[in-house]
C-alpha positions as CSV (number, residue, x, y, z in Angstrom):
1,M,23.9,1.1,6.0
2,A,20.9,3.4,5.3
3,V,18.3,5.5,7.0
4,R,15.1,3.5,7.1
5,V,11.6,5.0,7.5
6,V,9.1,3.6,10.0
7,T,5.5,4.7,10.3
8,D,2.2,3.2,11.7
9,S,-0.8,1.9,10.0
10,S,-2.9,5.0,10.6
11,A,-0.8,6.4,7.6
12,D,-3.2,4.4,5.4
13,L,-0.4,3.8,2.9
14,P,-1.4,1.2,0.3
15,S,0.7,-1.9,1.0
16,D,2.3,-2.1,-2.4
17,I,3.5,1.5,-2.2
18,A,4.9,1.0,1.4
19,N,6.7,-2.2,0.3
20,N,8.2,-0.6,-2.8
21,A,9.4,2.3,-0.8
22,D,10.9,0.1,2.0
23,I,8.7,1.7,4.6
24,T,8.1,-0.4,7.7
25,V,4.5,0.0,8.8
26,I,3.8,-1.0,12.4
27,P,0.1,-2.0,12.8
28,C,-2.2,-0.2,15.2
29,N,-4.8,-2.2,17.0
30,V,-8.6,-2.2,16.7
31,V,-10.9,-3.9,19.2
32,I,-14.3,-5.1,17.9
33,D,-16.7,-6.9,20.3
34,D,-13.8,-7.5,22.7
35,V,-11.5,-9.1,20.1
36,S,-8.3,-7.3,19.1
37,Y,-7.1,-7.1,15.5
38,K,-4.0,-5.7,14.0
39,D,-5.0,-3.0,11.5
40,G,-4.3,-4.3,7.9
41,V,-2.9,-7.6,9.1
42,D,-5.7,-9.4,10.9
43,I,-8.6,-7.5,9.4
44,T,-9.1,-5.9,5.9
45,P,-10.9,-2.6,5.3
46,D,-13.9,-4.5,3.8
47,E,-14.1,-6.8,6.8
48,F,-13.8,-3.8,9.1
49,Y,-16.6,-1.7,7.6
50,Q,-18.9,-4.7,7.5
51,R,-18.3,-5.2,11.2
52,L,-18.7,-1.5,11.9
53,A,-22.1,-1.6,10.4
54,T,-23.3,-4.7,12.3
55,S,-21.5,-4.4,15.7
56,S,-23.6,-3.2,18.6
57,R,-20.7,-1.2,20.0
58,L,-18.3,1.2,18.4
59,P,-14.8,-0.3,17.9
60,T,-12.0,1.1,19.9
61,T,-8.4,1.6,18.9
62,A,-5.0,1.3,20.6
63,Q,-1.5,2.2,19.6
64,P,1.1,-0.4,18.9
65,S,2.8,-1.6,22.0
66,V,6.2,-0.5,23.2
67,A,7.4,-4.1,22.5
68,D,6.1,-3.8,19.0
69,F,8.2,-0.7,18.4
70,Q,11.2,-2.0,20.1
71,A,11.3,-5.2,18.0
72,V,11.1,-3.3,14.8
73,Y,13.7,-0.8,15.8
74,Q,16.1,-3.4,17.1
75,N,15.8,-5.5,13.9
76,L,16.6,-2.5,11.7
77,L,19.5,-1.5,14.0
78,D,20.8,-5.1,13.9
79,E,20.8,-4.8,10.1
80,G,23.1,-1.8,10.4
81,H,20.4,0.9,9.7
82,T,19.4,4.0,11.5
83,V,15.7,4.9,11.7
84,V,13.4,7.9,11.3
85,S,10.1,7.0,12.8
86,I,7.1,9.2,11.7
87,H,3.8,8.9,13.4
88,V,0.2,10.0,13.8
89,S,-0.5,13.1,15.8
90,G,0.2,12.8,19.5
91,K,-3.1,14.6,20.1
92,L,-5.0,11.8,18.5
93,S,-3.1,8.7,19.7
94,G,-0.5,7.5,22.2
95,T,1.6,6.1,19.3
96,V,4.4,8.6,19.6
97,N,4.6,8.1,23.3
98,A,5.0,4.3,22.8
99,A,7.6,4.9,20.2
100,E,9.6,7.2,22.5
101,Q,9.5,4.6,25.3
102,A,10.8,1.9,22.9
103,R,13.6,4.2,21.7
104,A,14.7,4.9,25.3
105,A,15.0,1.2,25.9
106,L,17.4,0.7,23.0
107,S,21.2,0.2,23.5
108,D,21.7,3.1,21.0
109,P,18.8,5.5,21.3
110,A,20.6,8.0,19.1
111,A,20.1,5.7,16.1
112,V,16.4,6.4,16.1
113,E,14.7,9.8,15.5
114,I,11.0,10.0,16.2
115,V,8.7,12.6,14.6
116,D,5.2,13.6,15.7
117,S,3.7,14.5,12.4
118,Q,0.6,16.1,13.8
119,L,-1.1,14.4,10.9
120,A,-3.1,11.3,10.3
121,S,-4.2,9.0,7.4
122,I,-2.6,9.4,4.0
123,S,-1.2,12.9,4.8
124,L,1.1,11.0,7.2
125,G,1.6,8.5,4.4
126,L,2.7,11.2,2.0
127,V,5.3,12.5,4.5
128,S,6.6,9.0,5.1
129,L,6.8,8.4,1.3
130,A,8.7,11.6,0.7
131,A,11.1,10.6,3.5
132,S,11.8,7.2,2.0
133,K,12.7,8.8,-1.3
134,R,15.1,11.3,0.4
135,A,16.7,8.4,2.4
136,E,17.7,6.9,-1.0
137,E,19.9,9.9,-1.5
138,G,22.3,8.9,1.3
139,V,21.3,11.6,3.8
140,T,22.1,11.2,7.5
141,I,19.5,10.5,10.1
142,A,19.6,14.1,11.4
143,Q,19.3,15.5,7.9
144,L,16.3,13.2,7.1
145,A,14.5,14.0,10.3
146,Q,15.0,17.7,9.7
147,Q,13.7,17.4,6.1
148,V,10.6,15.6,7.4
149,R,10.0,18.4,9.9
150,D,10.4,21.0,7.2
151,Q,7.8,19.3,5.1
152,L,5.1,19.1,7.7
153,P,3.9,22.8,7.4
154,R,3.5,22.2,3.7
155,T,1.4,19.1,4.1
156,D,-2.3,19.4,4.5
157,C,-5.2,17.0,5.0
158,M,-9.0,17.7,4.6
159,F,-11.9,15.3,5.1
160,A,-15.6,15.3,4.1
161,L,-17.6,13.1,6.4
162,D,-21.1,11.7,6.1
163,T,-21.6,12.1,9.8
164,L,-19.7,13.3,12.9
165,E,-21.2,10.4,14.9
166,Y,-18.1,8.2,14.9
167,L,-15.7,11.1,15.6
168,Q,-17.8,12.1,18.6
169,K,-18.3,8.6,20.0
170,G,-14.7,7.8,19.5
171,G,-13.6,10.9,21.5
172,R,-11.5,12.4,18.7
173,I,-13.9,15.2,17.7
174,G,-11.6,18.0,18.9
175,R,-12.6,21.5,17.7
176,A,-15.0,19.9,15.2
177,Q,-17.5,19.7,18.1
178,A,-18.5,23.2,16.8
179,F,-20.4,21.4,14.0
180,L,-22.4,19.0,16.3
181,G,-25.5,21.2,16.3
182,A,-25.7,21.2,12.5
183,I,-28.6,19.8,10.5
184,L,-28.1,16.1,10.1
185,S,-28.1,16.3,6.3
186,V,-25.2,18.7,6.3
187,K,-21.8,17.2,5.4
188,P,-18.9,18.6,7.5
189,I,-15.6,19.4,6.0
190,L,-12.7,19.2,8.5
191,K,-9.0,19.6,8.3
192,L,-6.2,18.6,10.5
193,Q,-4.8,21.6,12.2
194,D,-2.4,21.7,15.2
195,G,-2.7,17.9,15.3
196,E,-6.5,17.6,15.8
197,A,-9.7,17.8,13.8
198,Y,-10.7,21.4,13.0
199,P,-14.0,22.5,11.5
200,L,-13.6,24.1,8.1
201,E,-17.0,24.4,6.5
202,R,-20.2,22.6,5.8
203,S,-21.8,21.4,2.5
204,R,-25.4,20.5,1.9
205,N,-24.6,17.1,0.4
206,M,-21.6,15.0,-0.4
207,D,-21.4,15.9,-4.1
208,R,-21.0,19.5,-3.1
209,A,-18.5,18.6,-0.4
210,L,-16.4,16.7,-2.9
211,R,-16.4,19.6,-5.3
212,R,-15.4,21.8,-2.5
213,L,-12.5,19.6,-1.5
214,A,-11.3,19.8,-5.1
215,E,-11.5,23.6,-4.9
216,L,-9.6,23.7,-1.6
217,V,-6.8,21.5,-3.1
218,R,-6.5,23.7,-6.2
219,G,-6.1,26.7,-3.9
220,Q,-2.8,25.3,-2.6
221,A,-1.3,24.4,-6.0
222,P,1.4,23.9,-7.2
223,L,1.8,20.6,-5.5
224,T,4.5,18.0,-5.1
225,Q,2.3,15.2,-3.7
226,L,-1.5,14.5,-3.8
227,A,-3.7,11.7,-2.6
228,V,-7.4,10.8,-2.3
229,V,-8.6,8.6,0.5
230,Y,-12.0,7.0,1.1
231,S,-13.7,4.6,3.4
232,T,-16.4,2.7,1.5
233,E,-17.2,4.3,-1.9
234,S,-14.3,3.6,-4.3
235,Q,-15.9,4.9,-7.4
236,R,-16.5,8.4,-6.0
237,A,-12.9,8.5,-4.9
238,Q,-11.8,7.6,-8.4
239,D,-14.1,10.4,-9.7
240,L,-12.5,12.9,-7.3
241,R,-9.0,11.8,-8.5
242,K,-10.1,12.5,-12.1
243,Q,-11.3,16.0,-11.1
244,L,-7.8,16.7,-9.7
245,G,-6.1,15.4,-12.8
246,D,-5.3,19.0,-13.9
247,L,-2.9,19.4,-11.0
248,M,-0.6,16.5,-11.7
249,P,-0.7,13.3,-13.8
250,E,-3.6,11.2,-12.6
251,K,-1.3,8.1,-12.2
252,E,0.7,10.1,-9.6
253,I,-2.3,10.9,-7.5
254,I,-2.4,8.1,-4.8
255,I,-5.7,6.4,-4.0
256,A,-5.8,5.2,-0.5
257,R,-8.3,3.8,1.9
258,F,-9.1,4.6,5.5
259,G,-8.1,1.5,7.4
260,S,-9.7,0.3,10.6
261,T,-7.7,2.8,12.8
262,L,-9.0,5.9,11.1
263,G,-12.2,4.2,9.9
264,T,-13.3,3.9,13.5
265,Y,-13.5,7.7,13.7
266,V,-14.5,8.8,10.1
267,G,-17.0,6.0,9.5
268,P,-18.5,4.9,6.2
269,K,-19.0,7.2,3.1
270,A,-16.0,9.4,4.2
271,F,-13.5,11.0,1.9
272,G,-10.3,12.9,2.2
273,V,-7.6,14.7,0.3
274,A,-4.0,15.1,1.3
275,L,-1.3,17.2,-0.3
276,T,2.1,18.7,-0.1
277,S,2.5,22.1,-1.6
278,V,5.6,23.5,-3.1
279,S,5.8,26.3,-0.6
């Protein structure tokens, strides 16, 4: 028996990292031209961004179904495990609500703890990864859930977007709407705050935006976790990781990619950094 960690595909965890950590990732859904795909299962990021560029309509997303959650939970419970299920912000998705409904339908709901991370993308991934490492220490479900909640205030996520178009059309712009009147060439830097996109500042071009992201990360050092995430430009993501190599060994800085769930809202040429600070 052990406590197992479950998250959803909006965590953007690279599959090899999730598999090695025994994290169960439930795929979210993306609908492109009236066809539904399971994020990371039926459609790869490369395929998604190609479709995003050519589709006449913006894709839409949907949380995993209650049945999807219930099947995963029941399988883990049947194996003798308990579950801490950590998910994308409830202000951005109905995923937490679906998880709660599935939990309520179980014969032993107390065997599953659900956490609304108020995060998204690889920041959610970092929290899930830290939880999986703590689970190996033999903690109880209650202890692990509390440790996850204690980590959340120390975990941050900031994004530099090429455009706000996708966030606006997808209805997830939140407080970042304050930037909508900006000159088109300005690159917005946003952060996740209180579970939604929040305007931080603007840079005149993406090179400056990436340098600014690095500065903002350094301002929160020392760190226990660090990740870089991108949508379409892998080399610039690698360059950003090198810039941050003074904060921790470069090999410990995770490189992730926005999957189709988050890619629907951040669009191409987007970048992000996620971190967990010591205090």
